N, C-alpha and C positions, 0 to 999 in steps of 0.2 A: 590519962592512965586507964580510965574506965573503958574508953573506946578500944584501946589496945587489948585489954583483957576480954572484952566482948568479941572482938574480931578473932582472937586466939581460940576462944571457946567455939565460935561458929565454924572455924576451919577444922577443929578437932572433930566436931559432930558431923560435919559434911564428909570428912575423910573416912570416918568409921562407917557411915552409911554407904559411901561409894565402894569401900572394900568389901562390905557385906554383900552388895549387889554383884560384884565381880566373882566372889567365891560361890555364890549360889547359881550362877549361870553355867550352862553346860553346852558342849558342842560335840556332835556325833560326826566322826570322820570315817569315810570309807577308804580303806587302803587300796582296793582294787581299782585300776584305771579302766576296767572293762565294764560297760553298762549294756544291758540288753533291753529291748522293748517288746520282745515277742515276735519280731518279724524275721528271725533267723539271721540277724546280722549283729555285729558288736562294734563299739568304738574302741579303737586301739591307738595308743599314743606312743610315738617314737621320737627320738631326738637326733637331729642331723646337724652337722657343722656346715654353715653356709657363710659366704662373705657378704659384707655390706660396705658401702662407701661412706666414710666419715670425713667431714670437712674440718680441717685444722687451720689455724691462722699463723703464718710465719711473719716475723717482724723483719722488714727491710726499711726503706724510707717511709713506706706505708705498710699497713697490714695486707698480706697477700694470701688468698685462700689456697690451701694445698689439700688435695683429695687423697686419702689413703684407703687401702683395702684392709678391712678388719674382719677376722674370722670369729663368728659367734655361734653358740648353739641355738637351734631353732626347734621348737616343739611342733610336731606335725601330728594332727589327729586324722585318722582314716576310718571310714565306715566300711568294715570288712564282713563278708559272709562267714557264718559259722562253719567249722569243719563238719563233715558228714557224721562223725562219731558223736557230736554234741546235739544233733537234731533229735527231737523227740517225736 
């Protein structure tokens, strides 16, 4: 009985310490996907739909591999020059 009580108290103390740590942490998120480094170019991200081949297994007397074409979004990052209006 004492061991169960001690274990319960330890879990409560550890849980409160862990939740205090999570509440005190912070994260700075930048909403803009464009980053510059002073070279007159920017990173631009765009999404395209491309296909990829996926192997599925069909049950016959033995398992037979079947390849299917699946369309998925792909994130493409490009290094583009700045427009002339943005040059300083």
